[in-house]
C-alpha positions in Angstrom: 224.6 -44.4 161.4 227.4 -42.0 161.2 227.0 -38.0 162.6 228.4 -35.9 159.6 229.2 -32.3 160.1 230.4 -29.9 157.4 231.2 -26.7 156.5 230.8 -24.5 153.2 230.7 -20.6 152.8 227.8 -18.7 151.3 228.4 -15.3 149.9 227.5 -12.7 152.2 225.4 -10.7 149.5 223.3 -13.9 149.0 222.7 -15.2 152.4 218.8 -14.0 152.3 218.3 -15.5 148.9 220.1 -18.4 149.8 217.8 -18.8 153.1 214.9 -18.2 150.8 215.7 -21.4 148.5 215.8 -23.2 151.5 212.4 -22.4 152.8 211.2 -24.0 149.4 213.5 -26.9 148.8 211.9 -29.0 145.6 210.1 -31.9 147.1 212.2 -34.6 144.3 215.2 -33.2 146.0 214.2 -34.1 149.8 213.4 -37.5 148.4 216.7 -38.1 146.8 218.3 -36.7 150.4 216.3 -39.4 152.2 217.1 -41.9 149.6 220.7 -41.9 149.8 220.9 -41.7 153.5 221.0 -37.9 154.2 218.7 -38.7 157.8 218.2 -35.6 160.2 219.7 -33.2 158.3 219.8 -29.8 159.6 221.7 -26.6 158.0 222.8 -23.7 160.2 224.1 -20.0 158.9 226.4 -17.2 160.6 225.9 -13.9 159.8 229.4 -14.1 157.6 227.7 -16.9 155.6 229.7 -19.4 157.3 227.5 -22.4 156.7 227.2 -25.4 159.1 225.6 -28.8 158.2 224.9 -31.9 160.0 223.2 -35.2 159.1 223.2 -38.9 160.3 224.2 -40.9 157.4 223.7 -44.5 156.8 227.0 -45.3 156.1 229.2 -42.6 155.4 229.6 -39.2 154.0 231.3 -40.1 151.0 228.7 -42.7 150.5 225.8 -40.2 150.7 227.6 -37.7 148.4 228.1 -40.5 145.8 224.8 -41.5 145.9 223.5 -38.2 145.4 226.0 -37.4 142.4 223.9 -39.8 140.4 221.0 -37.8 140.7 219.3 -35.5 138.3 217.6 -33.6 140.7 221.0 -32.8 142.9 222.8 -31.9 139.6 220.1 -29.2 138.9 220.0 -28.2 142.6 224.0 -28.1 142.7 223.6 -25.6 139.5 220.8 -23.4 140.6 223.0 -23.1 144.6 226.5 -22.7 142.7 226.4 -18.5 142.6 225.6 -18.8 146.3 228.8 -20.1 147.6 232.5 -19.3 147.6 234.1 -22.2 146.1 236.6 -23.5 143.6 235.8 -22.6 139.9 233.8 -25.4 138.2 233.3 -27.0 141.3 229.5 -27.7 142.4 229.1 -27.0 146.2 228.4 -30.7 147.3 232.0 -31.2 146.0 233.4 -28.4 148.2 232.3 -29.6 151.7 234.8 -29.5 154.1 233.8 -32.5 156.5 234.6 -32.0 160.2 236.0 -34.7 162.8 233.4 -35.6 165.6 235.3 -35.0 168.6 232.3 -35.4 171.0 229.2 -36.6 171.7 226.1 -36.8 174.7 224.0 -39.2 174.1 
C-alpha cells in the first residue's frame, strides 16, 4: 500500500457546484475507483479552490490512474468535471493531478 497525496485547483466560481457533485458521486464511479485501488479516498478543498486529495493505493498512483483511464464511467466523469478545474486545455482533470511527495507519517 502506498499513501498518495495530490493537488488540483477548482475554479473559485464553481466550488459550491463542485462540492454538490461530490455529495452525489455515481455508484459506478465509486465502484471503479475501488476496483483500481483507490482506497480510503478523501478530497479536501480550501476556500480559494485549492483541492487536496488523499488515498491509499494498492501499488502506485500511476497504476491507479492507468486503471481508471480504461473505465468508460471515468471518461464520462472527467468530461463532467473538466469545466470545474483550472487545467491545461484538452487535459482531463485526472491527467493534471500533481502528486505530492510524502515526507512524514505517524502511524
